[in-house]
PDB file of N, CA, C and O in Angstrom:
ATOM      1  N   UNK A   1     -41.351  18.207 -14.598  1.00  0.00           N
ATOM      2  CA  UNK A   1     -40.747  17.824 -13.339  1.00  0.00           C
ATOM      3  C   UNK A   1     -39.905  16.557 -13.516  1.00  0.00           C
ATOM      4  O   UNK A   1     -38.786  16.470 -13.010  1.00  0.00           O
ATOM      5  N   UNK A   2     -40.456  15.579 -14.238  1.00  0.00           N
ATOM      6  CA  UNK A   2     -39.730  14.339 -14.473  1.00  0.00           C
ATOM      7  C   UNK A   2     -38.472  14.582 -15.291  1.00  0.00           C
ATOM      8  O   UNK A   2     -37.439  13.951 -15.065  1.00  0.00           O
ATOM      9  N   UNK A   3     -38.566  15.493 -16.231  1.00  0.00           N
ATOM     10  CA  UNK A   3     -37.426  15.798 -17.095  1.00  0.00           C
ATOM     11  C   UNK A   3     -36.280  16.393 -16.258  1.00  0.00           C
ATOM     12  O   UNK A   3     -35.116  16.057 -16.473  1.00  0.00           O
ATOM     13  N   UNK A   4     -36.607  17.254 -15.329  1.00  0.00           N
ATOM     14  CA  UNK A   4     -35.597  17.879 -14.471  1.00  0.00           C
ATOM     15  C   UNK A   4     -34.915  16.818 -13.615  1.00  0.00           C
ATOM     16  O   UNK A   4     -33.691  16.826 -13.480  1.00  0.00           O
ATOM     17  N   UNK A   5     -35.691  15.909 -13.037  1.00  0.00           N
ATOM     18  CA  UNK A   5     -35.113  14.842 -12.217  1.00  0.00           C
ATOM     19  C   UNK A   5     -34.246  13.905 -13.062  1.00  0.00           C
ATOM     20  O   UNK A   5     -33.187  13.471 -12.609  1.00  0.00           O
ATOM     21  N   UNK A   6     -34.672  13.596 -14.253  1.00  0.00           N
ATOM     22  CA  UNK A   6     -33.898  12.727 -15.138  1.00  0.00           C
ATOM     23  C   UNK A   6     -32.585  13.389 -15.528  1.00  0.00           C
ATOM     24  O   UNK A   6     -31.541  12.737 -15.514  1.00  0.00           O
ATOM     25  N   UNK A   7     -32.617  14.663 -15.874  1.00  0.00           N
ATOM     26  CA  UNK A   7     -31.388  15.386 -16.239  1.00  0.00           C
ATOM     27  C   UNK A   7     -30.440  15.506 -15.054  1.00  0.00           C
ATOM     28  O   UNK A   7     -29.227  15.359 -15.209  1.00  0.00           O
ATOM     29  N   UNK A   8     -30.985  15.772 -13.874  1.00  0.00           N
ATOM     30  CA  UNK A   8     -30.147  15.870 -12.678  1.00  0.00           C
ATOM     31  C   UNK A   8     -29.480  14.533 -12.378  1.00  0.00           C
ATOM     32  O   UNK A   8     -28.313  14.503 -11.988  1.00  0.00           O
ATOM     33  N   UNK A   9     -30.193  13.437 -12.552  1.00  0.00           N
ATOM     34  CA  UNK A   9     -29.624  12.105 -12.323  1.00  0.00           C
ATOM     35  C   UNK A   9     -28.512  11.801 -13.319  1.00  0.00           C
ATOM     36  O   UNK A   9     -27.468  11.268 -12.945  1.00  0.00           O
ATOM     37  N   UNK A  10     -28.732  12.136 -14.569  1.00  0.00           N
ATOM     38  CA  UNK A  10     -27.724  11.902 -15.608  1.00  0.00           C
ATOM     39  C   UNK A  10     -26.474  12.715 -15.336  1.00  0.00           C
ATOM     40  O   UNK A  10     -25.365  12.196 -15.458  1.00  0.00           O
ATOM     41  N   UNK A  11     -26.630  13.981 -14.970  1.00  0.00           N
ATOM     42  CA  UNK A  11     -25.482  14.838 -14.672  1.00  0.00           C
ATOM     43  C   UNK A  11     -24.710  14.330 -13.450  1.00  0.00           C
ATOM     44  O   UNK A  11     -23.479  14.359 -13.440  1.00  0.00           O
ATOM     45  N   UNK A  12     -25.408  13.876 -12.447  1.00  0.00           N
ATOM     46  CA  UNK A  12     -24.763  13.333 -11.252  1.00  0.00           C
ATOM     47  C   UNK A  12     -23.975  12.069 -11.575  1.00  0.00           C
ATOM     48  O   UNK A  12     -22.848  11.908 -11.107  1.00  0.00           O
ATOM     49  N   UNK A  13     -24.549  11.176 -12.362  1.00  0.00           N
ATOM     50  CA  UNK A  13     -23.848   9.958 -12.754  1.00  0.00           C
ATOM     51  C   UNK A  13     -22.625  10.266 -13.613  1.00  0.00           C
ATOM     52  O   UNK A  13     -21.588   9.622 -13.454  1.00  0.00           O
ATOM     53  N   UNK A  14     -22.725  11.221 -14.504  1.00  0.00           N
ATOM     54  CA  UNK A  14     -21.598  11.596 -15.353  1.00  0.00           C
ATOM     55  C   UNK A  14     -20.473  12.205 -14.521  1.00  0.00           C
ATOM     56  O   UNK A  14     -19.298  11.949 -14.786  1.00  0.00           O
ATOM     57  N   UNK A  15     -20.823  12.999 -13.530  1.00  0.00           N
ATOM     58  CA  UNK A  15     -19.804  13.618 -12.679  1.00  0.00           C
ATOM     59  C   UNK A  15     -19.084  12.565 -11.832  1.00  0.00           C
ATOM     60  O   UNK A  15     -17.868  12.636 -11.657  1.00  0.00           O
ATOM     61  N   UNK A  16     -19.822  11.603 -11.313  1.00  0.00           N
ATOM     62  CA  UNK A  16     -19.206  10.541 -10.499  1.00  0.00           C
ATOM     63  C   UNK A  16     -18.332   9.622 -11.344  1.00  0.00           C
ATOM     64  O   UNK A  16     -17.276   9.183 -10.889  1.00  0.00           O
ATOM     65  N   UNK A  17     -18.756   9.332 -12.556  1.00  0.00           N
ATOM     66  CA  UNK A  17     -18.004   8.424 -13.424  1.00  0.00           C
ATOM     67  C   UNK A  17     -16.679   9.036 -13.858  1.00  0.00           C
ATOM     68  O   UNK A  17     -15.719   8.302 -14.091  1.00  0.00           O
ATOM     69  N   UNK A  18     -16.601  10.333 -13.970  1.00  0.00           N
ATOM     70  CA  UNK A  18     -15.371  10.973 -14.431  1.00  0.00           C
ATOM     71  C   UNK A  18     -14.325  11.101 -13.330  1.00  0.00           C
ATOM     72  O   UNK A  18     -13.196  11.504 -13.609  1.00  0.00           O
ATOM     73  N   UNK A  19     -14.668  10.769 -12.088  1.00  0.00           N
ATOM     74  CA  UNK A  19     -13.748  10.931 -10.972  1.00  0.00           C
ATOM     75  C   UNK A  19     -13.097   9.632 -10.522  1.00  0.00           C
ATOM     76  O   UNK A  19     -12.458   9.627  -9.470  1.00  0.00           O
ATOM     77  N   UNK A  20     -13.220   8.547 -11.244  1.00  0.00           N
ATOM     78  CA  UNK A  20     -12.619   7.284 -10.820  1.00  0.00           C
ATOM     79  C   UNK A  20     -11.111   7.307 -11.027  1.00  0.00           C
ATOM     80  O   UNK A  20     -10.606   8.013 -11.900  1.00  0.00           O
ATOM     81  N   UNK A  21     -10.386   6.516 -10.207  1.00  0.00           N
ATOM     82  CA  UNK A  21      -8.922   6.450 -10.289  1.00  0.00           C
ATOM     83  C   UNK A  21      -8.500   5.641 -11.513  1.00  0.00           C
ATOM     84  O   UNK A  21      -9.180   4.683 -11.881  1.00  0.00           O
ATOM     85  N   UNK A  22      -7.395   6.010 -12.143  1.00  0.00           N
ATOM     86  CA  UNK A  22      -6.902   5.229 -13.278  1.00  0.00           C
ATOM     87  C   UNK A  22      -6.532   3.809 -12.839  1.00  0.00           C
ATOM     88  O   UNK A  22      -5.974   3.641 -11.755  1.00  0.00           O
ATOM     89  N   UNK A  23      -6.824   2.788 -13.641  1.00  0.00           N
ATOM     90  CA  UNK A  23      -6.585   1.408 -13.237  1.00  0.00           C
ATOM     91  C   UNK A  23      -5.116   1.080 -12.989  1.00  0.00           C
ATOM     92  O   UNK A  23      -4.827   0.247 -12.130  1.00  0.00           O
ATOM     93  N   UNK A  24      -4.175   1.699 -13.703  1.00  0.00           N
ATOM     94  CA  UNK A  24      -2.765   1.341 -13.517  1.00  0.00           C
ATOM     95  C   UNK A  24      -2.255   1.763 -12.150  1.00  0.00           C
ATOM     96  O   UNK A  24      -1.379   1.097 -11.597  1.00  0.00           O
ATOM     97  N   UNK A  25      -2.773   2.845 -11.589  1.00  0.00           N
ATOM     98  CA  UNK A  25      -2.342   3.268 -10.253  1.00  0.00           C
ATOM     99  C   UNK A  25      -2.821   2.287  -9.192  1.00  0.00           C
ATOM    100  O   UNK A  25      -2.094   2.003  -8.240  1.00  0.00           O
ATOM    101  N   UNK A  26      -4.019   1.772  -9.340  1.00  0.00           N
ATOM    102  CA  UNK A  26      -4.563   0.807  -8.392  1.00  0.00           C
ATOM    103  C   UNK A  26      -3.769  -0.491  -8.455  1.00  0.00           C
ATOM    104  O   UNK A  26      -3.466  -1.077  -7.415  1.00  0.00           O
ATOM    105  N   UNK A  27      -3.425  -0.954  -9.661  1.00  0.00           N
ATOM    106  CA  UNK A  27      -2.686  -2.204  -9.812  1.00  0.00           C
ATOM    107  C   UNK A  27      -1.277  -2.081  -9.243  1.00  0.00           C
ATOM    108  O   UNK A  27      -0.789  -3.020  -8.614  1.00  0.00           O
ATOM    109  N   UNK A  28      -0.617  -0.953  -9.446  1.00  0.00           N
ATOM    110  CA  UNK A  28       0.731  -0.756  -8.920  1.00  0.00           C
ATOM    111  C   UNK A  28       0.708  -0.702  -7.408  1.00  0.00           C
ATOM    112  O   UNK A  28       1.592  -1.266  -6.762  1.00  0.00           O
ATOM    113  N   UNK A  29      -0.268  -0.046  -6.831  1.00  0.00           N
ATOM    114  CA  UNK A  29      -0.356   0.062  -5.377  1.00  0.00           C
ATOM    115  C   UNK A  29      -0.594  -1.300  -4.733  1.00  0.00           C
ATOM    116  O   UNK A  29       0.002  -1.595  -3.697  1.00  0.00           O
ATOM    117  N   UNK A  30      -1.449  -2.138  -5.319  1.00  0.00           N
ATOM    118  CA  UNK A  30      -1.712  -3.447  -4.726  1.00  0.00           C
ATOM    119  C   UNK A  30      -0.524  -4.382  -4.900  1.00  0.00           C
ATOM    120  O   UNK A  30      -0.275  -5.217  -4.031  1.00  0.00           O
ATOM    121  N   UNK A  31       0.217  -4.264  -6.002  1.00  0.00           N
ATOM    122  CA  UNK A  31       1.393  -5.108  -6.204  1.00  0.00           C
ATOM    123  C   UNK A  31       2.516  -4.712  -5.256  1.00  0.00           C
ATOM    124  O   UNK A  31       3.276  -5.571  -4.810  1.00  0.00           O
ATOM    125  N   UNK A  32       2.629  -3.449  -4.948  1.00  0.00           N
ATOM    126  CA  UNK A  32       3.692  -2.988  -4.060  1.00  0.00           C
ATOM    127  C   UNK A  32       3.439  -3.404  -2.619  1.00  0.00           C
ATOM    128  O   UNK A  32       4.389  -3.537  -1.847  1.00  0.00           O
ATOM    129  N   UNK A  33       2.201  -3.610  -2.241  1.00  0.00           N
ATOM    130  CA  UNK A  33       1.883  -3.986  -0.865  1.00  0.00           C
ATOM    131  C   UNK A  33       2.173  -5.439  -0.552  1.00  0.00           C
ATOM    132  O   UNK A  33       2.432  -5.763   0.607  1.00  0.00           O
ATOM    133  N   UNK A  34       2.142  -6.329  -1.529  1.00  0.00           N
ATOM    134  CA  UNK A  34       2.275  -7.752  -1.256  1.00  0.00           C
ATOM    135  C   UNK A  34       3.746  -8.156  -1.163  1.00  0.00           C
ATOM    136  O   UNK A  34       4.438  -8.267  -2.175  1.00  0.00           O
ATOM    137  N   UNK A  35       4.207  -8.371   0.055  1.00  0.00           N
ATOM    138  CA  UNK A  35       5.550  -8.870   0.324  1.00  0.00           C
ATOM    139  C   UNK A  35       5.372 -10.053   1.260  1.00  0.00           C
ATOM    140  O   UNK A  35       4.695  -9.929   2.281  1.00  0.00           O
ATOM    141  N   UNK A  36       5.968 -11.210   0.934  1.00  0.00           N
ATOM    142  CA  UNK A  36       5.794 -12.371   1.816  1.00  0.00           C
ATOM    143  C   UNK A  36       6.278 -12.086   3.233  1.00  0.00           C
ATOM    144  O   UNK A  36       7.378 -11.571   3.431  1.00  0.00           O
ATOM    145  N   UNK A  37       5.453 -12.423   4.210  1.00  0.00           N
ATOM    146  CA  UNK A  37       5.785 -12.257   5.618  1.00  0.00           C
ATOM    147  C   UNK A  37       5.204 -13.409   6.411  1.00  0.00           C
ATOM    148  O   UNK A  37       4.318 -14.118   5.933  1.00  0.00           O
ATOM    149  N   UNK A  38       5.705 -13.596   7.632  1.00  0.00           N
ATOM    150  CA  UNK A  38       5.197 -14.614   8.547  1.00  0.00           C
ATOM    151  C   UNK A  38       4.586 -13.912   9.755  1.00  0.00           C
ATOM    152  O   UNK A  38       5.151 -12.940  10.258  1.00  0.00           O
ATOM    153  N   UNK A  39       3.436 -14.396  10.224  1.00  0.00           N
ATOM    154  CA  UNK A  39       2.791 -13.804  11.390  1.00  0.00           C
ATOM    155  C   UNK A  39       3.116 -14.603  12.641  1.00  0.00           C
ATOM    156  O   UNK A  39       3.116 -15.834  12.622  1.00  0.00           O
ATOM    157  N   UNK A  40       3.391 -13.901  13.713  1.00  0.00           N
ATOM    158  CA  UNK A  40       3.624 -14.541  15.010  1.00  0.00           C
ATOM    159  C   UNK A  40       2.572 -14.059  15.990  1.00  0.00           C
ATOM    160  O   UNK A  40       2.514 -12.875  16.321  1.00  0.00           O
ATOM    161  N   UNK A  41       1.751 -14.970  16.445  1.00  0.00           N
ATOM    162  CA  UNK A  41       0.749 -14.631  17.445  1.00  0.00           C
ATOM    163  C   UNK A  41       1.377 -14.336  18.792  1.00  0.00           C
ATOM    164  O   UNK A  41       0.828 -13.551  19.566  1.00  0.00           O
ATOM    165  N   UNK A  42       2.532 -14.955  19.096  1.00  0.00           N
ATOM    166  CA  UNK A  42       3.229 -14.687  20.354  1.00  0.00           C
ATOM    167  C   UNK A  42       3.681 -13.229  20.431  1.00  0.00           C
ATOM    168  O   UNK A  42       3.634 -12.611  21.494  1.00  0.00           O
ATOM    169  N   UNK A  43       4.119 -12.688  19.292  1.00  0.00           N
ATOM    170  CA  UNK A  43       4.599 -11.319  19.259  1.00  0.00           C
ATOM    171  C   UNK A  43       3.537 -10.331  18.788  1.00  0.00           C
ATOM    172  O   UNK A  43       3.661  -9.128  19.019  1.00  0.00           O
ATOM    173  N   UNK A  44       2.488 -10.834  18.127  1.00  0.00           N
ATOM    174  CA  UNK A  44       1.401  -9.991  17.650  1.00  0.00           C
ATOM    175  C   UNK A  44       1.794  -9.111  16.472  1.00  0.00           C
ATOM    176  O   UNK A  44       1.291  -7.996  16.333  1.00  0.00           O
ATOM    177  N   UNK A  45       2.698  -9.609  15.616  1.00  0.00           N
ATOM    178  CA  UNK A  45       3.116  -8.815  14.458  1.00  0.00           C
ATOM    179  C   UNK A  45       3.623  -9.727  13.353  1.00  0.00           C
ATOM    180  O   UNK A  45       3.787 -10.931  13.548  1.00  0.00           O
ATOM    181  N   UNK A  46       3.871  -9.132  12.180  1.00  0.00           N
ATOM    182  CA  UNK A  46       4.418  -9.854  11.045  1.00  0.00           C
ATOM    183  C   UNK A  46       5.938  -9.705  11.019  1.00  0.00           C
ATOM    184  O   UNK A  46       6.474  -8.666  11.402  1.00  0.00           O
ATOM    185  N   UNK A  47       6.622 -10.747  10.565  1.00  0.00           N
ATOM    186  CA  UNK A  47       8.070 -10.731  10.401  1.00  0.00           C
ATOM    187  C   UNK A  47       8.393 -10.864   8.923  1.00  0.00           C
ATOM    188  O   UNK A  47       7.713 -11.592   8.199  1.00  0.00           O
ATOM    189  N   UNK A  48       9.436 -10.158   8.469  1.00  0.00           N
ATOM    190  CA  UNK A  48       9.876 -10.247   7.086  1.00  0.00           C
ATOM    191  C   UNK A  48      10.623 -11.552   6.847  1.00  0.00           C
ATOM    192  O   UNK A  48      11.047 -12.211   7.796  1.00  0.00           O
ATOM    193  N   UNK A  49      10.783 -11.923   5.589  1.00  0.00           N
ATOM    194  CA  UNK A  49      11.510 -13.129   5.216  1.00  0.00           C
ATOM    195  C   UNK A  49      12.945 -13.035   5.735  1.00  0.00           C
ATOM    196  O   UNK A  49      13.560 -11.969   5.698  1.00  0.00           O
ATOM    197  N   UNK A  50      13.466 -14.155   6.216  1.00  0.00           N
ATOM    198  CA  UNK A  50      14.821 -14.319   6.775  1.00  0.00           C
ATOM    199  C   UNK A  50      14.988 -13.738   8.172  1.00  0.00           C
ATOM    200  O   UNK A  50      16.102 -13.741   8.694  1.00  0.00           O
ATOM    201  N   UNK A  51      13.922 -13.238   8.801  1.00  0.00           N
ATOM    202  CA  UNK A  51      14.021 -12.798  10.197  1.00  0.00           C
ATOM    203  C   UNK A  51      13.896 -14.016  11.097  1.00  0.00           C
ATOM    204  O   UNK A  51      13.136 -14.940  10.805  1.00  0.00           O
ATOM    205  N   UNK A  52      14.636 -14.012  12.180  1.00  0.00           N
ATOM    206  CA  UNK A  52      14.640 -15.123  13.133  1.00  0.00           C
ATOM    207  C   UNK A  52      14.055 -14.647  14.453  1.00  0.00           C
ATOM    208  O   UNK A  52      14.282 -13.512  14.872  1.00  0.00           O
ATOM    209  N   UNK A  53      13.296 -15.531  15.110  1.00  0.00           N
ATOM    210  CA  UNK A  53      12.722 -15.231  16.413  1.00  0.00           C
ATOM    211  C   UNK A  53      12.485 -16.536  17.163  1.00  0.00           C
ATOM    212  O   UNK A  53      12.776 -17.618  16.652  1.00  0.00           O
ATOM    213  N   UNK A  54      11.965 -16.429  18.353  1.00  0.00           N
ATOM    214  CA  UNK A  54      11.616 -17.604  19.151  1.00  0.00           C
ATOM    215  C   UNK A  54      10.112 -17.601  19.366  1.00  0.00           C
ATOM    216  O   UNK A  54       9.544 -16.629  19.864  1.00  0.00           O
ATOM    217  N   UNK A  55       9.472 -18.706  18.983  1.00  0.00           N
ATOM    218  CA  UNK A  55       8.031 -18.856  19.167  1.00  0.00           C
ATOM    219  C   UNK A  55       7.805 -20.066  20.048  1.00  0.00           C
ATOM    220  O   UNK A  55       8.207 -21.178  19.706  1.00  0.00           O
ATOM    221  N   UNK A  56       7.168 -19.851  21.174  1.00  0.00           N
ATOM    222  CA  UNK A  56       6.896 -20.917  22.157  1.00  0.00           C
ATOM    223  C   UNK A  56       8.165 -21.673  22.520  1.00  0.00           C
ATOM    224  O   UNK A  56       8.139 -22.892  22.691  1.00  0.00           O
ATOM    225  N   UNK A  57       9.263 -20.962  22.638  1.00  0.00           N
ATOM    226  CA  UNK A  57      10.522 -21.566  23.049  1.00  0.00           C
ATOM    227  C   UNK A  57      11.307 -22.239  21.937  1.00  0.00           C
ATOM    228  O   UNK A  57      12.347 -22.839  22.206  1.00  0.00           O
ATOM    229  N   UNK A  58      10.847 -22.159  20.705  1.00  0.00           N
ATOM    230  CA  UNK A  58      11.523 -22.799  19.571  1.00  0.00           C
ATOM    231  C   UNK A  58      12.079 -21.710  18.647  1.00  0.00           C
ATOM    232  O   UNK A  58      11.356 -20.791  18.262  1.00  0.00           O
ATOM    233  N   UNK A  59      13.362 -21.817  18.295  1.00  0.00           N
ATOM    234  CA  UNK A  59      13.971 -20.857  17.375  1.00  0.00           C
ATOM    235  C   UNK A  59      13.494 -21.158  15.957  1.00  0.00           C
ATOM    236  O   UNK A  59      13.651 -22.278  15.471  1.00  0.00           O
ATOM    237  N   UNK A  60      12.912 -20.162  15.296  1.00  0.00           N
ATOM    238  CA  UNK A  60      12.377 -20.327  13.952  1.00  0.00           C
ATOM    239  C   UNK A  60      12.823 -19.162  13.060  1.00  0.00           C
ATOM    240  O   UNK A  60      13.182 -18.089  13.544  1.00  0.00           O
ATOM    241  N   UNK A  61      12.790 -19.407  11.748  1.00  0.00           N
ATOM    242  CA  UNK A  61      13.140 -18.400  10.758  1.00  0.00           C
ATOM    243  C   UNK A  61      12.017 -18.313   9.736  1.00  0.00           C
ATOM    244  O   UNK A  61      11.465 -19.336   9.331  1.00  0.00           O
ATOM    245  N   UNK A  62      11.679 -17.119   9.323  1.00  0.00           N
ATOM    246  CA  UNK A  62      10.656 -16.914   8.297  1.00  0.00           C
ATOM    247  C   UNK A  62      11.290 -17.183   6.939  1.00  0.00           C
ATOM    248  O   UNK A  62      12.193 -16.457   6.524  1.00  0.00           O
ATOM    249  N   UNK A  63      10.824 -18.223   6.239  1.00  0.00           N
ATOM    250  CA  UNK A  63      11.375 -18.629   4.942  1.00  0.00           C
ATOM    251  C   UNK A  63      10.306 -18.515   3.861  1.00  0.00           C
ATOM    252  O   UNK A  63       9.138 -18.812   4.113  1.00  0.00           O
ATOM    253  N   UNK A  64      10.697 -18.081   2.642  1.00  0.00           N
ATOM    254  CA  UNK A  64       9.718 -17.995   1.549  1.00  0.00           C
ATOM    255  C   UNK A  64       9.333 -19.392   1.052  1.00  0.00           C
ATOM    256  O   UNK A  64      10.124 -20.330   1.141  1.00  0.00           O
ATOM    257  N   UNK A  65       8.118 -19.518   0.532  1.00  0.00           N
ATOM    258  CA  UNK A  65       7.690 -20.782  -0.057  1.00  0.00           C
ATOM    259  C   UNK A  65       8.347 -20.942  -1.427  1.00  0.00           C
ATOM    260  O   UNK A  65       8.970 -20.003  -1.924  1.00  0.00           O
ATOM    261  N   UNK A  66       8.218 -22.097  -2.031  1.00  0.00           N
ATOM    262  CA  UNK A  66       8.892 -22.371  -3.301  1.00  0.00           C
ATOM    263  C   UNK A  66       8.422 -21.470  -4.438  1.00  0.00           C
ATOM    264  O   UNK A  66       9.200 -21.176  -5.345  1.00  0.00           O
ATOM    265  N   UNK A  67       7.159 -21.024  -4.408  1.00  0.00           N
ATOM    266  CA  UNK A  67       6.668 -20.144  -5.468  1.00  0.00           C
ATOM    267  C   UNK A  67       6.940 -18.668  -5.179  1.00  0.00           C
ATOM    268  O   UNK A  67       6.733 -17.830  -6.057  1.00  0.00           O
ATOM    269  N   UNK A  68       7.397 -18.328  -3.975  1.00  0.00           N
ATOM    270  CA  UNK A  68       7.739 -16.958  -3.633  1.00  0.00           C
ATOM    271  C   UNK A  68       6.555 -16.058  -3.336  1.00  0.00           C
ATOM    272  O   UNK A  68       6.736 -14.858  -3.132  1.00  0.00           O
ATOM    273  N   UNK A  69       5.343 -16.608  -3.305  1.00  0.00           N
ATOM    274  CA  UNK A  69       4.157 -15.800  -3.072  1.00  0.00           C
ATOM    275  C   UNK A  69       3.805 -15.681  -1.595  1.00  0.00           C
ATOM    276  O   UNK A  69       3.025 -14.806  -1.217  1.00  0.00           O
ATOM    277  N   UNK A  70       4.361 -16.537  -0.761  1.00  0.00           N
ATOM    278  CA  UNK A  70       4.044 -16.535   0.666  1.00  0.00           C
ATOM    279  C   UNK A  70       5.297 -16.920   1.444  1.00  0.00           C
ATOM    280  O   UNK A  70       6.362 -17.138   0.866  1.00  0.00           O
ATOM    281  N   UNK A  71       5.153 -17.000   2.758  1.00  0.00           N
ATOM    282  CA  UNK A  71       6.270 -17.397   3.611  1.00  0.00           C
ATOM    283  C   UNK A  71       5.715 -18.184   4.790  1.00  0.00           C
ATOM    284  O   UNK A  71       4.539 -18.057   5.132  1.00  0.00           O
ATOM    285  N   UNK A  72       6.564 -18.997   5.410  1.00  0.00           N
ATOM    286  CA  UNK A  72       6.136 -19.774   6.567  1.00  0.00           C
ATOM    287  C   UNK A  72       7.309 -19.949   7.515  1.00  0.00           C
ATOM    288  O   UNK A  72       8.465 -19.766   7.133  1.00  0.00           O
ATOM    289  N   UNK A  73       7.000 -20.301   8.744  1.00  0.00           N
ATOM    290  CA  UNK A  73       8.038 -20.503   9.750  1.00  0.00           C
ATOM    291  C   UNK A  73       8.707 -21.850   9.555  1.00  0.00           C
ATOM    292  O   UNK A  73       8.040 -22.860   9.331  1.00  0.00           O
ATOM    293  N   UNK A  74      10.030 -21.859   9.640  1.00  0.00           N
ATOM    294  CA  UNK A  74      10.819 -23.084   9.550  1.00  0.00           C
ATOM    295  C   UNK A  74      11.713 -23.147  10.776  1.00  0.00           C
ATOM    296  O   UNK A  74      12.302 -22.143  11.178  1.00  0.00           O
ATOM    297  N   UNK A  75      11.811 -24.334  11.371  1.00  0.00           N
ATOM    298  CA  UNK A  75      12.677 -24.521  12.520  1.00  0.00           C
ATOM    299  C   UNK A  75      14.149 -24.489  12.102  1.00  0.00           C
ATOM    300  O   UNK A  75      14.490 -24.733  10.945  1.00  0.00           O
ATOM    301  N   UNK A  76      14.999 -24.185  13.063  1.00  0.00           N
ATOM    302  CA  UNK A  76      16.446 -24.172  12.790  1.00  0.00           C
ATOM    303  C   UNK A  76      16.932 -25.580  12.540  1.00  0.00           C
ATOM    304  O   UNK A  76      16.500 -26.525  13.201  1.00  0.00           O
ATOM    305  N   UNK A  77      17.834 -25.719  11.584  1.00  0.00           N
ATOM    306  CA  UNK A  77      18.389 -27.029  11.269  1.00  0.00           C
ATOM    307  C   UNK A  77      19.613 -27.280  12.133  1.00  0.00           C
ATOM    308  O   UNK A  77      20.400 -26.368  12.383  1.00  0.00           O
ATOM    309  N   UNK A  78      19.771 -28.494  12.581  1.00  0.00           N
ATOM    310  CA  UNK A  78      20.914 -28.847  13.443  1.00  0.00           C
ATOM    311  C   UNK A  78      22.112 -29.197  12.604  1.00  0.00           C
ATOM    312  O   UNK A  78      23.170 -29.521  13.143  1.00  0.00           O
TER     313      UNK A  78
END
């Protein structure tokens, strides 16, 4: 009885292990999703870089940070 349970467990683990996704597909999918954006609570959505809007009555533009990994709101320059 123990032998049957042990073999069934081994077969189940082997079947599950062979169904994992290839690592390169996961890495490409996560890299493609990350695009710097700015969030506006007034509008309840994200804005892409270089989009302009008004937040609390102030004209702002979504600008990328110096490292290019994120973005933040910048006020209009006079």
